[in-house]
Structure formats: C-alpha cells, structure tokens
mmJSON file of the N, C-alpha and C atoms, coordinates in Angstrom:
{"data_MODEL":{"atom_site":{
"group_PDB":["ATOM","ATOM","ATOM","ATOM","ATOM","ATOM","ATOM","ATOM","ATOM","ATOM","ATOM","ATOM","ATOM","ATOM","ATOM","ATOM","ATOM","ATOM","ATOM","ATOM","ATOM","ATOM","ATOM","ATOM","ATOM","ATOM","ATOM","ATOM","ATOM","ATOM","ATOM","ATOM","ATOM","ATOM","ATOM","ATOM","ATOM","ATOM","ATOM","ATOM","ATOM","ATOM","ATOM","ATOM","ATOM","ATOM","ATOM","ATOM","ATOM","ATOM","ATOM","ATOM","ATOM","ATOM","ATOM","ATOM","ATOM","ATOM","ATOM","ATOM","ATOM","ATOM","ATOM","ATOM","ATOM","ATOM","ATOM","ATOM","ATOM","ATOM","ATOM","ATOM","ATOM","ATOM","ATOM","ATOM","ATOM","ATOM","ATOM","ATOM","ATOM","ATOM","ATOM","ATOM","ATOM","ATOM","ATOM","ATOM","ATOM","ATOM","ATOM","ATOM","ATOM","ATOM","ATOM","ATOM","ATOM","ATOM","ATOM","ATOM","ATOM","ATOM","ATOM","ATOM","ATOM","ATOM","ATOM","ATOM","ATOM","ATOM","ATOM","ATOM","ATOM","ATOM","ATOM","ATOM","ATOM","ATOM","ATOM","ATOM","ATOM","ATOM","ATOM","ATOM","ATOM","ATOM","ATOM","ATOM","ATOM","ATOM","ATOM","ATOM","ATOM","ATOM","ATOM","ATOM","ATOM","ATOM","ATOM","ATOM","ATOM","ATOM","ATOM","ATOM","ATOM","ATOM","ATOM","ATOM","ATOM","ATOM","ATOM","ATOM","ATOM","ATOM","ATOM","ATOM","ATOM","ATOM","ATOM","ATOM","ATOM","ATOM","ATOM","ATOM","ATOM","ATOM","ATOM","ATOM","ATOM","ATOM","ATOM","ATOM","ATOM","ATOM","ATOM","ATOM","ATOM","ATOM","ATOM","ATOM","ATOM","ATOM","ATOM","ATOM","ATOM","ATOM","ATOM","ATOM","ATOM","ATOM","ATOM","ATOM","ATOM","ATOM","ATOM","ATOM","ATOM","ATOM","ATOM","ATOM","ATOM","ATOM","ATOM","ATOM","ATOM","ATOM","ATOM","ATOM","ATOM","ATOM","ATOM","ATOM","ATOM"],
"id":[1,2,3,4,5,6,7,8,9,10,11,12,13,14,15,16,17,18,19,20,21,22,23,24,25,26,27,28,29,30,31,32,33,34,35,36,37,38,39,40,41,42,43,44,45,46,47,48,49,50,51,52,53,54,55,56,57,58,59,60,61,62,63,64,65,66,67,68,69,70,71,72,73,74,75,76,77,78,79,80,81,82,83,84,85,86,87,88,89,90,91,92,93,94,95,96,97,98,99,100,101,102,103,104,105,106,107,108,109,110,111,112,113,114,115,116,117,118,119,120,121,122,123,124,125,126,127,128,129,130,131,132,133,134,135,136,137,138,139,140,141,142,143,144,145,146,147,148,149,150,151,152,153,154,155,156,157,158,159,160,161,162,163,164,165,166,167,168,169,170,171,172,173,174,175,176,177,178,179,180,181,182,183,184,185,186,187,188,189,190,191,192,193,194,195,196,197,198,199,200,201,202,203,204,205,206,207,208,209,210,211,212,213],
"type_symbol":["N","C","C","N","C","C","N","C","C","N","C","C","N","C","C","N","C","C","N","C","C","N","C","C","N","C","C","N","C","C","N","C","C","N","C","C","N","C","C","N","C","C","N","C","C","N","C","C","N","C","C","N","C","C","N","C","C","N","C","C","N","C","C","N","C","C","N","C","C","N","C","C","N","C","C","N","C","C","N","C","C","N","C","C","N","C","C","N","C","C","N","C","C","N","C","C","N","C","C","N","C","C","N","C","C","N","C","C","N","C","C","N","C","C","N","C","C","N","C","C","N","C","C","N","C","C","N","C","C","N","C","C","N","C","C","N","C","C","N","C","C","N","C","C","N","C","C","N","C","C","N","C","C","N","C","C","N","C","C","N","C","C","N","C","C","N","C","C","N","C","C","N","C","C","N","C","C","N","C","C","N","C","C","N","C","C","N","C","C","N","C","C","N","C","C","N","C","C","N","C","C","N","C","C","N","C","C","N","C","C","N","C","C"],
"label_atom_id":["N","CA","C","N","CA","C","N","CA","C","N","CA","C","N","CA","C","N","CA","C","N","CA","C","N","CA","C","N","CA","C","N","CA","C","N","CA","C","N","CA","C","N","CA","C","N","CA","C","N","CA","C","N","CA","C","N","CA","C","N","CA","C","N","CA","C","N","CA","C","N","CA","C","N","CA","C","N","CA","C","N","CA","C","N","CA","C","N","CA","C","N","CA","C","N","CA","C","N","CA","C","N","CA","C","N","CA","C","N","CA","C","N","CA","C","N","CA","C","N","CA","C","N","CA","C","N","CA","C","N","CA","C","N","CA","C","N","CA","C","N","CA","C","N","CA","C","N","CA","C","N","CA","C","N","CA","C","N","CA","C","N","CA","C","N","CA","C","N","CA","C","N","CA","C","N","CA","C","N","CA","C","N","CA","C","N","CA","C","N","CA","C","N","CA","C","N","CA","C","N","CA","C","N","CA","C","N","CA","C","N","CA","C","N","CA","C","N","CA","C","N","CA","C","N","CA","C","N","CA","C","N","CA","C","N","CA","C","N","CA","C","N","CA","C","N","CA","C"],
"label_alt_id":[null,null,null,null,null,null,null,null,null,null,null,null,null,null,null,null,null,null,null,null,null,null,null,null,null,null,null,null,null,null,null,null,null,null,null,null,null,null,null,null,null,null,null,null,null,null,null,null,null,null,null,null,null,null,null,null,null,null,null,null,null,null,null,null,null,null,null,null,null,null,null,null,null,null,null,null,null,null,null,null,null,null,null,null,null,null,null,null,null,null,null,null,null,null,null,null,null,null,null,null,null,null,null,null,null,null,null,null,null,null,null,null,null,null,null,null,null,null,null,null,null,null,null,null,null,null,null,null,null,null,null,null,null,null,null,null,null,null,null,null,null,null,null,null,null,null,null,null,null,null,null,null,null,null,null,null,null,null,null,null,null,null,null,null,null,null,null,null,null,null,null,null,null,null,null,null,null,null,null,null,null,null,null,null,null,null,null,null,null,null,null,null,null,null,null,null,null,null,null,null,null,null,null,null,null,null,null,null,null,null,null,null,null],
"label_comp_id":["MET","MET","MET","THR","THR","THR","THR","THR","THR","SER","SER","SER","SER","SER","SER","ILE","ILE","ILE","LYS","LYS","LYS","PHE","PHE","PHE","ASN","ASN","ASN","SER","SER","SER","CYS","CYS","CYS","CYS","CYS","CYS","ILE","ILE","ILE","GLU","GLU","GLU","LYS","LYS","LYS","ASP","ASP","ASP","ILE","ILE","ILE","PHE","PHE","PHE","GLN","GLN","GLN","GLN","GLN","GLN","SER","SER","SER","ILE","ILE","ILE","VAL","VAL","VAL","ASN","ASN","ASN","LEU","LEU","LEU","PHE","PHE","PHE","LEU","LEU","LEU","SER","SER","SER","LYS","LYS","LYS","THR","THR","THR","ARG","ARG","ARG","LEU","LEU","LEU","PHE","PHE","PHE","TRP","TRP","TRP","GLN","GLN","GLN","ASN","ASN","ASN","HIS","HIS","HIS","HIS","HIS","HIS","THR","THR","THR","ARG","ARG","ARG","ARG","ARG","ARG","SER","SER","SER","LEU","LEU","LEU","LYS","LYS","LYS","LYS","LYS","LYS","LEU","LEU","LEU","ARG","ARG","ARG","PRO","PRO","PRO","GLU","GLU","GLU","GLN","GLN","GLN","LEU","LEU","LEU","GLU","GLU","GLU","ASP","ASP","ASP","ILE","ILE","ILE","GLY","GLY","GLY","ILE","ILE","ILE","THR","THR","THR","PRO","PRO","PRO","GLU","GLU","GLU","ALA","ALA","ALA","ALA","ALA","ALA","ARG","ARG","ARG","LEU","LEU","LEU","GLU","GLU","GLU","TYR","TYR","TYR","LYS","LYS","LYS","LYS","LYS","LYS","PRO","PRO","PRO","PHE","PHE","PHE","TRP","TRP","TRP","LYS","LYS","LYS"],
"label_asym_id":["A","A","A","A","A","A","A","A","A","A","A","A","A","A","A","A","A","A","A","A","A","A","A","A","A","A","A","A","A","A","A","A","A","A","A","A","A","A","A","A","A","A","A","A","A","A","A","A","A","A","A","A","A","A","A","A","A","A","A","A","A","A","A","A","A","A","A","A","A","A","A","A","A","A","A","A","A","A","A","A","A","A","A","A","A","A","A","A","A","A","A","A","A","A","A","A","A","A","A","A","A","A","A","A","A","A","A","A","A","A","A","A","A","A","A","A","A","A","A","A","A","A","A","A","A","A","A","A","A","A","A","A","A","A","A","A","A","A","A","A","A","A","A","A","A","A","A","A","A","A","A","A","A","A","A","A","A","A","A","A","A","A","A","A","A","A","A","A","A","A","A","A","A","A","A","A","A","A","A","A","A","A","A","A","A","A","A","A","A","A","A","A","A","A","A","A","A","A","A","A","A","A","A","A","A","A","A","A","A","A","A","A","A"],
"label_entity_id":["1","1","1","1","1","1","1","1","1","1","1","1","1","1","1","1","1","1","1","1","1","1","1","1","1","1","1","1","1","1","1","1","1","1","1","1","1","1","1","1","1","1","1","1","1","1","1","1","1","1","1","1","1","1","1","1","1","1","1","1","1","1","1","1","1","1","1","1","1","1","1","1","1","1","1","1","1","1","1","1","1","1","1","1","1","1","1","1","1","1","1","1","1","1","1","1","1","1","1","1","1","1","1","1","1","1","1","1","1","1","1","1","1","1","1","1","1","1","1","1","1","1","1","1","1","1","1","1","1","1","1","1","1","1","1","1","1","1","1","1","1","1","1","1","1","1","1","1","1","1","1","1","1","1","1","1","1","1","1","1","1","1","1","1","1","1","1","1","1","1","1","1","1","1","1","1","1","1","1","1","1","1","1","1","1","1","1","1","1","1","1","1","1","1","1","1","1","1","1","1","1","1","1","1","1","1","1","1","1","1","1","1","1"],
"label_seq_id":[1,1,1,2,2,2,3,3,3,4,4,4,5,5,5,6,6,6,7,7,7,8,8,8,9,9,9,10,10,10,11,11,11,12,12,12,13,13,13,14,14,14,15,15,15,16,16,16,17,17,17,18,18,18,19,19,19,20,20,20,21,21,21,22,22,22,23,23,23,24,24,24,25,25,25,26,26,26,27,27,27,28,28,28,29,29,29,30,30,30,31,31,31,32,32,32,33,33,33,34,34,34,35,35,35,36,36,36,37,37,37,38,38,38,39,39,39,40,40,40,41,41,41,42,42,42,43,43,43,44,44,44,45,45,45,46,46,46,47,47,47,48,48,48,49,49,49,50,50,50,51,51,51,52,52,52,53,53,53,54,54,54,55,55,55,56,56,56,57,57,57,58,58,58,59,59,59,60,60,60,61,61,61,62,62,62,63,63,63,64,64,64,65,65,65,66,66,66,67,67,67,68,68,68,69,69,69,70,70,70,71,71,71],
"pdbx_PDB_ins_code":[null,null,null,null,null,null,null,null,null,null,null,null,null,null,null,null,null,null,null,null,null,null,null,null,null,null,null,null,null,null,null,null,null,null,null,null,null,null,null,null,null,null,null,null,null,null,null,null,null,null,null,null,null,null,null,null,null,null,null,null,null,null,null,null,null,null,null,null,null,null,null,null,null,null,null,null,null,null,null,null,null,null,null,null,null,null,null,null,null,null,null,null,null,null,null,null,null,null,null,null,null,null,null,null,null,null,null,null,null,null,null,null,null,null,null,null,null,null,null,null,null,null,null,null,null,null,null,null,null,null,null,null,null,null,null,null,null,null,null,null,null,null,null,null,null,null,null,null,null,null,null,null,null,null,null,null,null,null,null,null,null,null,null,null,null,null,null,null,null,null,null,null,null,null,null,null,null,null,null,null,null,null,null,null,null,null,null,null,null,null,null,null,null,null,null,null,null,null,null,null,null,null,null,null,null,null,null,null,null,null,null,null,null],
"Cartn_x":[-1.952,-2.705,-2.777,-1.969,-1.736,-3.119,-3.462,-4.53,-4.269,-3.26,-2.825,-3.384,-2.73,-3.334,-4.769,-5.477,-7.203,-7.42,-7.201,-7.668,-7.229,-6.074,-5.706,-6.373,-7.224,-7.615,-9.313,-9.794,-11.089,-11.4,-10.314,-10.236,-10.1,-9.508,-9.299,-10.864,-11.505,-13.003,-13.816,-13.8,-14.929,-14.438,-13.069,-12.907,-13.587,-13.252,-13.652,-15.186,-15.892,-17.455,-17.772,-17.249,-17.378,-17.469,-16.309,-15.984,-17.075,-17.479,-18.671,-19.719,-20.006,-21.163,-21.306,-20.051,-20.243,-20.532,-19.724,-19.97,-21.434,-22.151,-23.311,-24.607,-23.962,-24.992,-24.757,-23.328,-23.194,-23.76,-23.761,-24.709,-25.763,-26.432,-28.086,-28.463,-27.542,-28.203,-27.86,-26.876,-26.656,-27.857,-28.33,-29.217,-30.67,-31.029,-32.254,-32.186,-31.101,-30.784,-31.348,-30.336,-30.991,-32.043,-32.751,-34.399,-35.374,-35.134,-35.286,-35.592,-34.249,-34.134,-34.923,-34.732,-35.037,-36.618,-37.44,-38.996,-39.499,-38.628,-38.893,-38.837,-38.098,-37.725,-39.006,-39.141,-40.498,-41.556,-41.636,-43.157,-43.078,-42.18,-42.166,-42.4,-42.415,-42.831,-44.398,-45.219,-46.281,-47.366,-48.046,-49.238,-50.155,-51.044,-51.999,-53.03,-53.521,-54.356,-53.633,-52.344,-51.89,-51.809,-51.38,-51.02,-52.553,-54.015,-55.031,-55.415,-55.282,-55.14,-54.421,-53.184,-52.642,-52.991,-53.916,-54.592,-53.714,-52.745,-51.886,-52.714,-52.327,-52.502,-51.475,-51.664,-50.063,-49.551,-50.415,-49.524,-48.873,-49.218,-48.704,-47.331,-47.949,-46.46,-45.008,-45.691,-44.664,-43.864,-44.388,-43.785,-43.183,-43.246,-42.627,-41.035,-41.593,-40.492,-39.261,-39.668,-38.944,-38.206,-38.305,-37.452,-36.16,-35.116,-33.926,-33.73,-32.922,-32.419,-32.718,-32.157,-31.629,-33.05,-33.888,-34.898,-36.198],
"Cartn_y":[40.936,40.932,39.258,39.026,37.933,37.463,36.112,35.487,36.579,36.394,37.009,38.589,39.313,40.8,40.971,39.985,39.801,39.805,38.832,38.454,39.648,39.935,41.439,42.39,42.681,43.885,43.53,42.513,42.302,42.007,41.869,41.937,43.488,43.966,45.718,46.253,45.701,46.368,45.884,44.705,44.03,44.829,45.41,45.785,47.243,47.968,49.433,49.402,48.295,48.324,48.096,47.187,46.955,48.5,49.046,50.305,51.298,51.462,52.498,52.099,50.905,50.346,50.485,50.58,50.796,52.208,53.102,54.493,54.984,54.787,54.545,54.5,53.429,52.93,54.153,54.504,55.228,56.433,56.967,58.35,58.267,57.217,56.797,56.892,56.221,56.247,57.707,58.141,59.294,60.407,60.565,61.048,60.7,59.752,58.901,59.893,59.339,59.659,61.47,62.392,63.53,64.154,63.474,63.738,63.258,62.163,61.86,62.791,63.058,64.293,65.718,66.118,67.21,67.24,66.243,65.589,65.785,65.212,65.505,66.361,67.073,68.331,69.468,69.443,70.159,69.651,68.226,67.813,68.458,68.284,68.926,70.365,71.17,72.22,72.985,71.806,71.974,72.154,72.984,73.373,72.098,72.006,70.755,70.92,71.944,72.346,72.013,72.175,71.631,70.272,69.908,68.241,67.439,68.288,67.713,68.025,69.008,69.202,68.224,67.678,66.906,65.062,65.156,63.605,63.388,63.816,63.161,63.809,62.674,63.206,63.686,64.626,65.282,63.993,62.972,62.109,61.093,60.732,59.97,61.131,62.14,63.401,63.084,63.077,63.282,61.596,60.714,59.48,59.373,60.023,60.139,60.672,62.345,62.827,62.584,61.442,61.137,60.025,59.785,58.321,58.892,58.265,58.409,58.699,58.953,59.669,58.368,57.135,55.92,54.819,55.214,54.527,55.21],
"Cartn_z":[-47.813,-46.222,-45.823,-44.68,-44.127,-43.467,-42.835,-42.013,-40.946,-40.402,-38.85,-38.924,-40.242,-40.067,-40.139,-41.02,-41.157,-39.691,-39.112,-37.52,-36.433,-36.6,-35.738,-35.9,-37.456,-37.858,-37.091,-37.134,-36.882,-35.517,-34.868,-33.287,-32.826,-33.567,-33.158,-33.434,-34.794,-34.991,-34.004,-33.661,-32.638,-31.238,-30.753,-29.664,-29.579,-30.806,-31.248,-31.086,-31.582,-31.359,-30.044,-29.379,-28.239,-27.131,-27.275,-26.709,-26.75,-28.205,-28.583,-27.782,-27.491,-27.059,-25.772,-25.08,-23.83,-23.441,-24.319,-24.2,-24.546,-25.643,-25.951,-24.81,-24.173,-23.182,-21.877,-21.473,-20.668,-20.77,-22.266,-22.322,-22.182,-22.952,-22.496,-21.411,-20.593,-19.131,-18.295,-18.743,-18.003,-18.378,-19.785,-20.007,-19.419,-19.139,-18.597,-17.1,-16.54,-14.862,-15.181,-15.772,-15.832,-15.993,-16.909,-17.375,-16.518,-15.632,-14.359,-13.556,-13.194,-12.114,-12.42,-13.48,-14.195,-13.875,-14.485,-14.386,-12.959,-12.066,-10.98,-10.303,-10.137,-9.541,-10.136,-11.362,-12.196,-11.286,-11.049,-10.383,-8.809,-8.318,-7.01,-6.965,-7.9,-7.952,-8.059,-8.586,-8.909,-7.616,-7.793,-6.774,-6.775,-5.677,-5.92,-6.991,-7.056,-8.027,-9.625,-10.011,-11.195,-11.481,-10.205,-10.499,-10.419,-10.114,-10.229,-11.647,-12.431,-13.623,-14.508,-14.514,-14.921,-14.565,-13.427,-12.943,-11.867,-11.068,-10.227,-8.781,-7.916,-6.566,-6.073,-5.027,-4.119,-3.831,-3.322,-2.524,-3.428,-4.802,-6.132,-6.272,-6.349,-7.083,-6.041,-4.635,-3.481,-3.577,-3.947,-4.021,-5.189,-6.157,-7.741,-7.713,-6.467,-6.663,-5.799,-4.563,-3.433,-4.014,-5.026,-5.837,-6.393,-6.086,-6.417,-7.98,-8.356,-9.991,-10.54,-10.16,-11.102,-11.07,-10.38,-10.482,-11.487],
"occupancy":[1.0,1.0,1.0,1.0,1.0,1.0,1.0,1.0,1.0,1.0,1.0,1.0,1.0,1.0,1.0,1.0,1.0,1.0,1.0,1.0,1.0,1.0,1.0,1.0,1.0,1.0,1.0,1.0,1.0,1.0,1.0,1.0,1.0,1.0,1.0,1.0,1.0,1.0,1.0,1.0,1.0,1.0,1.0,1.0,1.0,1.0,1.0,1.0,1.0,1.0,1.0,1.0,1.0,1.0,1.0,1.0,1.0,1.0,1.0,1.0,1.0,1.0,1.0,1.0,1.0,1.0,1.0,1.0,1.0,1.0,1.0,1.0,1.0,1.0,1.0,1.0,1.0,1.0,1.0,1.0,1.0,1.0,1.0,1.0,1.0,1.0,1.0,1.0,1.0,1.0,1.0,1.0,1.0,1.0,1.0,1.0,1.0,1.0,1.0,1.0,1.0,1.0,1.0,1.0,1.0,1.0,1.0,1.0,1.0,1.0,1.0,1.0,1.0,1.0,1.0,1.0,1.0,1.0,1.0,1.0,1.0,1.0,1.0,1.0,1.0,1.0,1.0,1.0,1.0,1.0,1.0,1.0,1.0,1.0,1.0,1.0,1.0,1.0,1.0,1.0,1.0,1.0,1.0,1.0,1.0,1.0,1.0,1.0,1.0,1.0,1.0,1.0,1.0,1.0,1.0,1.0,1.0,1.0,1.0,1.0,1.0,1.0,1.0,1.0,1.0,1.0,1.0,1.0,1.0,1.0,1.0,1.0,1.0,1.0,1.0,1.0,1.0,1.0,1.0,1.0,1.0,1.0,1.0,1.0,1.0,1.0,1.0,1.0,1.0,1.0,1.0,1.0,1.0,1.0,1.0,1.0,1.0,1.0,1.0,1.0,1.0,1.0,1.0,1.0,1.0,1.0,1.0,1.0,1.0,1.0,1.0,1.0,1.0],
"B_iso_or_equiv":[0.0,0.0,0.0,0.0,0.0,0.0,0.0,0.0,0.0,0.0,0.0,0.0,0.0,0.0,0.0,0.0,0.0,0.0,0.0,0.0,0.0,0.0,0.0,0.0,0.0,0.0,0.0,0.0,0.0,0.0,0.0,0.0,0.0,0.0,0.0,0.0,0.0,0.0,0.0,0.0,0.0,0.0,0.0,0.0,0.0,0.0,0.0,0.0,0.0,0.0,0.0,0.0,0.0,0.0,0.0,0.0,0.0,0.0,0.0,0.0,0.0,0.0,0.0,0.0,0.0,0.0,0.0,0.0,0.0,0.0,0.0,0.0,0.0,0.0,0.0,0.0,0.0,0.0,0.0,0.0,0.0,0.0,0.0,0.0,0.0,0.0,0.0,0.0,0.0,0.0,0.0,0.0,0.0,0.0,0.0,0.0,0.0,0.0,0.0,0.0,0.0,0.0,0.0,0.0,0.0,0.0,0.0,0.0,0.0,0.0,0.0,0.0,0.0,0.0,0.0,0.0,0.0,0.0,0.0,0.0,0.0,0.0,0.0,0.0,0.0,0.0,0.0,0.0,0.0,0.0,0.0,0.0,0.0,0.0,0.0,0.0,0.0,0.0,0.0,0.0,0.0,0.0,0.0,0.0,0.0,0.0,0.0,0.0,0.0,0.0,0.0,0.0,0.0,0.0,0.0,0.0,0.0,0.0,0.0,0.0,0.0,0.0,0.0,0.0,0.0,0.0,0.0,0.0,0.0,0.0,0.0,0.0,0.0,0.0,0.0,0.0,0.0,0.0,0.0,0.0,0.0,0.0,0.0,0.0,0.0,0.0,0.0,0.0,0.0,0.0,0.0,0.0,0.0,0.0,0.0,0.0,0.0,0.0,0.0,0.0,0.0,0.0,0.0,0.0,0.0,0.0,0.0,0.0,0.0,0.0,0.0,0.0,0.0],
"pdbx_formal_charge":[null,null,null,null,null,null,null,null,null,null,null,null,null,null,null,null,null,null,null,null,null,null,null,null,null,null,null,null,null,null,null,null,null,null,null,null,null,null,null,null,null,null,null,null,null,null,null,null,null,null,null,null,null,null,null,null,null,null,null,null,null,null,null,null,null,null,null,null,null,null,null,null,null,null,null,null,null,null,null,null,null,null,null,null,null,null,null,null,null,null,null,null,null,null,null,null,null,null,null,null,null,null,null,null,null,null,null,null,null,null,null,null,null,null,null,null,null,null,null,null,null,null,null,null,null,null,null,null,null,null,null,null,null,null,null,null,null,null,null,null,null,null,null,null,null,null,null,null,null,null,null,null,null,null,null,null,null,null,null,null,null,null,null,null,null,null,null,null,null,null,null,null,null,null,null,null,null,null,null,null,null,null,null,null,null,null,null,null,null,null,null,null,null,null,null,null,null,null,null,null,null,null,null,null,null,null,null,null,null,null,null,null,null],
"auth_seq_id":[1,1,1,2,2,2,3,3,3,4,4,4,5,5,5,6,6,6,7,7,7,8,8,8,9,9,9,10,10,10,11,11,11,12,12,12,13,13,13,14,14,14,15,15,15,16,16,16,17,17,17,18,18,18,19,19,19,20,20,20,21,21,21,22,22,22,23,23,23,24,24,24,25,25,25,26,26,26,27,27,27,28,28,28,29,29,29,30,30,30,31,31,31,32,32,32,33,33,33,34,34,34,35,35,35,36,36,36,37,37,37,38,38,38,39,39,39,40,40,40,41,41,41,42,42,42,43,43,43,44,44,44,45,45,45,46,46,46,47,47,47,48,48,48,49,49,49,50,50,50,51,51,51,52,52,52,53,53,53,54,54,54,55,55,55,56,56,56,57,57,57,58,58,58,59,59,59,60,60,60,61,61,61,62,62,62,63,63,63,64,64,64,65,65,65,66,66,66,67,67,67,68,68,68,69,69,69,70,70,70,71,71,71],
"auth_comp_id":["MET","MET","MET","THR","THR","THR","THR","THR","THR","SER","SER","SER","SER","SER","SER","ILE","ILE","ILE","LYS","LYS","LYS","PHE","PHE","PHE","ASN","ASN","ASN","SER","SER","SER","CYS","CYS","CYS","CYS","CYS","CYS","ILE","ILE","ILE","GLU","GLU","GLU","LYS","LYS","LYS","ASP","ASP","ASP","ILE","ILE","ILE","PHE","PHE","PHE","GLN","GLN","GLN","GLN","GLN","GLN","SER","SER","SER","ILE","ILE","ILE","VAL","VAL","VAL","ASN","ASN","ASN","LEU","LEU","LEU","PHE","PHE","PHE","LEU","LEU","LEU","SER","SER","SER","LYS","LYS","LYS","THR","THR","THR","ARG","ARG","ARG","LEU","LEU","LEU","PHE","PHE","PHE","TRP","TRP","TRP","GLN","GLN","GLN","ASN","ASN","ASN","HIS","HIS","HIS","HIS","HIS","HIS","THR","THR","THR","ARG","ARG","ARG","ARG","ARG","ARG","SER","SER","SER","LEU","LEU","LEU","LYS","LYS","LYS","LYS","LYS","LYS","LEU","LEU","LEU","ARG","ARG","ARG","PRO","PRO","PRO","GLU","GLU","GLU","GLN","GLN","GLN","LEU","LEU","LEU","GLU","GLU","GLU","ASP","ASP","ASP","ILE","ILE","ILE","GLY","GLY","GLY","ILE","ILE","ILE","THR","THR","THR","PRO","PRO","PRO","GLU","GLU","GLU","ALA","ALA","ALA","ALA","ALA","ALA","ARG","ARG","ARG","LEU","LEU","LEU","GLU","GLU","GLU","TYR","TYR","TYR","LYS","LYS","LYS","LYS","LYS","LYS","PRO","PRO","PRO","PHE","PHE","PHE","TRP","TRP","TRP","LYS","LYS","LYS"],
"auth_asym_id":["A","A","A","A","A","A","A","A","A","A","A","A","A","A","A","A","A","A","A","A","A","A","A","A","A","A","A","A","A","A","A","A","A","A","A","A","A","A","A","A","A","A","A","A","A","A","A","A","A","A","A","A","A","A","A","A","A","A","A","A","A","A","A","A","A","A","A","A","A","A","A","A","A","A","A","A","A","A","A","A","A","A","A","A","A","A","A","A","A","A","A","A","A","A","A","A","A","A","A","A","A","A","A","A","A","A","A","A","A","A","A","A","A","A","A","A","A","A","A","A","A","A","A","A","A","A","A","A","A","A","A","A","A","A","A","A","A","A","A","A","A","A","A","A","A","A","A","A","A","A","A","A","A","A","A","A","A","A","A","A","A","A","A","A","A","A","A","A","A","A","A","A","A","A","A","A","A","A","A","A","A","A","A","A","A","A","A","A","A","A","A","A","A","A","A","A","A","A","A","A","A","A","A","A","A","A","A","A","A","A","A","A","A"],
"auth_atom_id":["N","CA","C","N","CA","C","N","CA","C","N","CA","C","N","CA","C","N","CA","C","N","CA","C","N","CA","C","N","CA","C","N","CA","C","N","CA","C","N","CA","C","N","CA","C","N","CA","C","N","CA","C","N","CA","C","N","CA","C","N","CA","C","N","CA","C","N","CA","C","N","CA","C","N","CA","C","N","CA","C","N","CA","C","N","CA","C","N","CA","C","N","CA","C","N","CA","C","N","CA","C","N","CA","C","N","CA","C","N","CA","C","N","CA","C","N","CA","C","N","CA","C","N","CA","C","N","CA","C","N","CA","C","N","CA","C","N","CA","C","N","CA","C","N","CA","C","N","CA","C","N","CA","C","N","CA","C","N","CA","C","N","CA","C","N","CA","C","N","CA","C","N","CA","C","N","CA","C","N","CA","C","N","CA","C","N","CA","C","N","CA","C","N","CA","C","N","CA","C","N","CA","C","N","CA","C","N","CA","C","N","CA","C","N","CA","C","N","CA","C","N","CA","C","N","CA","C","N","CA","C","N","CA","C","N","CA","C","N","CA","C","N","CA","C","N","CA","C"],
"pdbx_PDB_model_num":[1,1,1,1,1,1,1,1,1,1,1,1,1,1,1,1,1,1,1,1,1,1,1,1,1,1,1,1,1,1,1,1,1,1,1,1,1,1,1,1,1,1,1,1,1,1,1,1,1,1,1,1,1,1,1,1,1,1,1,1,1,1,1,1,1,1,1,1,1,1,1,1,1,1,1,1,1,1,1,1,1,1,1,1,1,1,1,1,1,1,1,1,1,1,1,1,1,1,1,1,1,1,1,1,1,1,1,1,1,1,1,1,1,1,1,1,1,1,1,1,1,1,1,1,1,1,1,1,1,1,1,1,1,1,1,1,1,1,1,1,1,1,1,1,1,1,1,1,1,1,1,1,1,1,1,1,1,1,1,1,1,1,1,1,1,1,1,1,1,1,1,1,1,1,1,1,1,1,1,1,1,1,1,1,1,1,1,1,1,1,1,1,1,1,1,1,1,1,1,1,1,1,1,1,1,1,1,1,1,1,1,1,1]
}}}
C-alpha cells in the first residue's frame, strides 16, 4: 500500500465517521423533539387534580405545553 492510498483511506474513514455523527445527531434531536411533543400533549390532558398530585400548577402546565416542540 502506498502513502497516497493510506491517506485516501483515512480520509474516507473520517468522512464516514463525520456522516455517521451527523445522522446520529439528527436522530437524537428527532427523538427529543418527539418526546417533548408527546409529553406536553399528555400534560395538557391532565385535570387540575392530577396536576396537583404531581406538584404542578395548572398555570405551569399551560406554560409548558404551549412551548414549541424544539424548546
């Protein structure tokens, strides 16, 4: 193997690792966004008595479920 082929192979490996990192970041952010959306939607459905049971005021719950999914 020549020096140029070693450099080429390491460059391709670095590119693959970078692409995998981008994909993993995208997937983890997508999971987090979906979890935020799902949790906030569930929170919105709770009655005031249920919110009190978990120590959240209706106002705090409203502020939380009004947030966009990316926050």
